[in-house]
C-alpha positions as CSV (number, residue, x, y, z in Angstrom):
1,M,-35.5,-37.5,12.0
2,P,-35.3,-37.0,8.3
3,A,-32.7,-34.6,6.8
4,P,-34.0,-31.1,6.3
5,S,-35.1,-30.4,2.7
6,F,-34.1,-27.3,0.9
7,S,-35.4,-26.3,-2.4
8,P,-32.8,-25.1,-5.1
9,A,-34.0,-21.4,-4.4
10,D,-33.4,-21.8,-0.7
11,L,-29.6,-23.2,-1.3
12,A,-29.3,-20.3,-3.9
13,A,-30.4,-17.6,-1.5
14,L,-27.8,-19.0,1.2
15,H,-25.2,-19.2,-1.4
16,Q,-25.7,-15.6,-2.6
17,T,-25.7,-14.1,0.8
18,R,-22.4,-15.7,1.5
19,E,-21.0,-14.4,-1.8
20,L,-22.0,-11.0,-1.0
21,L,-20.6,-10.9,2.2
22,L,-17.2,-12.1,0.8
23,G,-17.6,-9.5,-1.9
24,R,-17.9,-6.7,0.4
25,G,-14.9,-7.8,2.2
26,L,-13.0,-8.3,-0.9
27,A,-13.7,-4.7,-1.7
28,V,-12.4,-3.5,1.6
29,L,-9.3,-5.4,1.0
30,A,-9.0,-3.9,-2.5
31,A,-9.5,-0.3,-1.0
32,W,-6.8,-0.9,1.6
33,A,-4.6,-2.1,-1.1
34,L,-5.2,0.9,-3.2
35,L,-4.9,3.3,-0.4
36,N,-1.2,1.8,0.4
37,L,-0.3,1.8,-3.4
38,V,-1.4,5.6,-3.9
39,G,-0.6,6.8,-0.4
40,S,2.7,5.0,0.3
41,G,3.7,5.1,-3.5
42,L,3.5,8.9,-3.5
43,L,5.4,9.2,-0.1
44,L,8.0,6.6,-1.1
45,A,8.8,8.8,-4.1
46,R,9.7,11.7,-1.6
47,A,11.7,9.6,0.8
48,D,15.3,9.6,1.3
49,R,16.7,6.0,1.2
50,R,18.8,6.8,4.4
51,Y,15.8,7.1,6.7
52,Q,13.0,4.7,7.8
53,P,10.1,6.3,6.1
54,Y,11.6,5.0,2.8
55,Y,11.5,1.5,3.8
56,F,8.3,1.9,5.7
57,H,6.6,3.0,2.4
58,G,8.4,0.9,0.2
59,M,7.2,-2.3,2.2
60,N,3.6,-1.0,2.2
61,V,3.7,-0.6,-1.7
62,G,4.7,-4.1,-1.6
63,W,1.8,-5.2,0.6
64,G,-0.4,-3.2,-1.6
65,L,0.5,-5.1,-4.6
66,V,-0.1,-8.5,-2.8
67,N,-3.1,-7.4,-1.4
68,A,-4.4,-6.1,-4.6
69,G,-3.6,-9.3,-6.3
70,L,-5.5,-11.2,-3.6
71,A,-8.5,-9.1,-3.8
72,C,-8.8,-9.2,-7.5
73,W,-8.3,-13.1,-7.6
74,G,-10.9,-13.4,-4.9
75,I,-13.5,-11.0,-6.7
76,L,-13.0,-12.9,-9.9
77,H,-13.8,-16.1,-8.2
78,L,-17.0,-15.1,-6.6
79,H,-20.2,-16.5,-8.0
80,F,-23.2,-14.7,-7.0
81,T,-25.4,-17.2,-8.9
82,A,-25.4,-20.7,-7.4
83,P,-24.1,-23.5,-9.5
84,P,-26.8,-25.6,-10.7
85,G,-27.5,-28.7,-8.7
86,L,-25.9,-27.1,-5.5
87,R,-26.3,-29.5,-2.5
88,L,-26.6,-28.4,1.0
89,A,-23.4,-30.5,1.8
90,E,-21.3,-28.5,-0.8
91,L,-22.7,-25.3,0.5
92,V,-21.7,-26.0,4.3
93,Q,-18.3,-27.4,3.1
94,E,-17.7,-24.2,1.1
95,Q,-18.8,-22.1,4.1
96,L,-16.4,-24.0,6.6
97,F,-13.6,-23.5,4.0
98,N,-14.0,-19.8,4.0
99,E,-14.4,-19.6,7.8
100,N,-11.2,-21.6,8.3
101,L,-9.2,-19.7,5.7
102,F,-10.0,-16.3,7.4
103,L,-8.9,-18.0,10.9
104,L,-5.7,-19.2,9.4
105,N,-5.0,-15.9,8.0
106,A,-5.5,-14.2,11.4
107,G,-2.9,-16.5,12.7
108,L,-0.4,-15.4,9.9
109,D,-1.2,-11.9,10.8
110,V,-0.2,-12.1,14.3
111,A,3.2,-13.7,13.0
112,Y,3.3,-10.5,10.7
113,V,2.9,-8.2,13.7
114,M,5.4,-10.3,15.9
115,T,7.9,-10.2,13.1
116,G,7.7,-6.4,13.1
117,F,8.6,-6.5,16.8
118,Y,11.5,-8.7,16.1
119,L,12.9,-6.3,13.2
120,R,12.4,-3.3,15.7
121,A,14.5,-5.1,18.4
122,L,17.0,-6.3,15.9
123,A,17.5,-2.5,14.8
124,A,18.5,-1.6,18.4
125,G,21.5,-4.1,18.2
126,P,24.8,-2.4,18.2
127,D,26.3,-4.3,15.2
128,Q,23.4,-3.2,13.0
129,L,24.4,-1.4,9.7
130,Q,21.1,-0.5,8.4
131,P,18.6,0.2,11.4
132,A,16.5,2.4,9.2
133,R,15.5,-0.5,7.1
134,L,14.6,-2.8,10.0
135,L,12.7,-0.1,11.7
136,G,10.8,0.8,8.4
137,F,10.0,-2.8,7.8
138,G,9.2,-3.5,11.4
139,R,6.7,-0.4,11.4
140,S,5.0,-1.4,8.1
141,L,4.8,-5.0,9.4
142,W,2.9,-3.6,12.3
143,V,0.4,-1.6,10.4
144,Q,-0.2,-4.3,7.6
145,G,-0.5,-7.0,10.2
146,G,-2.6,-4.9,12.5
147,F,-4.9,-4.1,9.7
148,L,-5.0,-7.6,8.2
149,L,-5.7,-9.1,11.7
150,V,-8.8,-6.8,12.2
151,F,-10.0,-7.6,8.6
152,D,-9.6,-11.4,9.0
153,A,-11.1,-11.5,12.5
154,V,-14.1,-9.5,11.3
155,M,-14.6,-11.5,8.2
156,W,-14.3,-14.8,10.1
157,S,-16.8,-13.4,12.7
158,L,-19.2,-12.3,10.1
159,L,-18.8,-15.6,8.2
160,H,-19.1,-17.7,11.3
161,G,-22.4,-15.8,12.3
162,L,-23.7,-16.4,8.9
163,G,-22.9,-20.2,9.1
164,T,-24.3,-20.2,12.8
165,S,-27.6,-18.6,11.5
166,W,-28.0,-21.6,9.2
167,L,-28.0,-24.1,12.2
168,P,-31.6,-23.9,12.8
169,L,-32.4,-24.6,9.2
170,L,-30.5,-27.8,9.3
171,G,-32.8,-29.3,11.9
């Protein structure tokens, strides 16, 4: 059976659909980052260093900076116009890369949440000099890791569904 033939317009449409999906996801990540930077930034300014909210909001601001950087980097690398001479093999390779990236990130997110549990357990130890720090950091890891786990799982699911919808086209 011969390989399916796609016109450049067909390939460009598939490419653009994926880029739009990624762009929407990155917009959600950017909004989450902004929420953390503004919300936790304001609350951090009012928090007392002796108590766990100070560390919780401080960690959230740090996560906000990292997520804002990742969202900006990703948005700057979106290409809504397909590159000239785009081949089906390249399109599928990029699709699989993106799916695997979100799947890997989901695994890291589970590690973040579990690290939050570890820090919370460590804070309960009798020798702990700064339990407020560990409790605040642990709670932040739960919130950030939990959000990112849902985000990455949804993005993987949407991308996988998109890629699966291409299978009938491949012959």
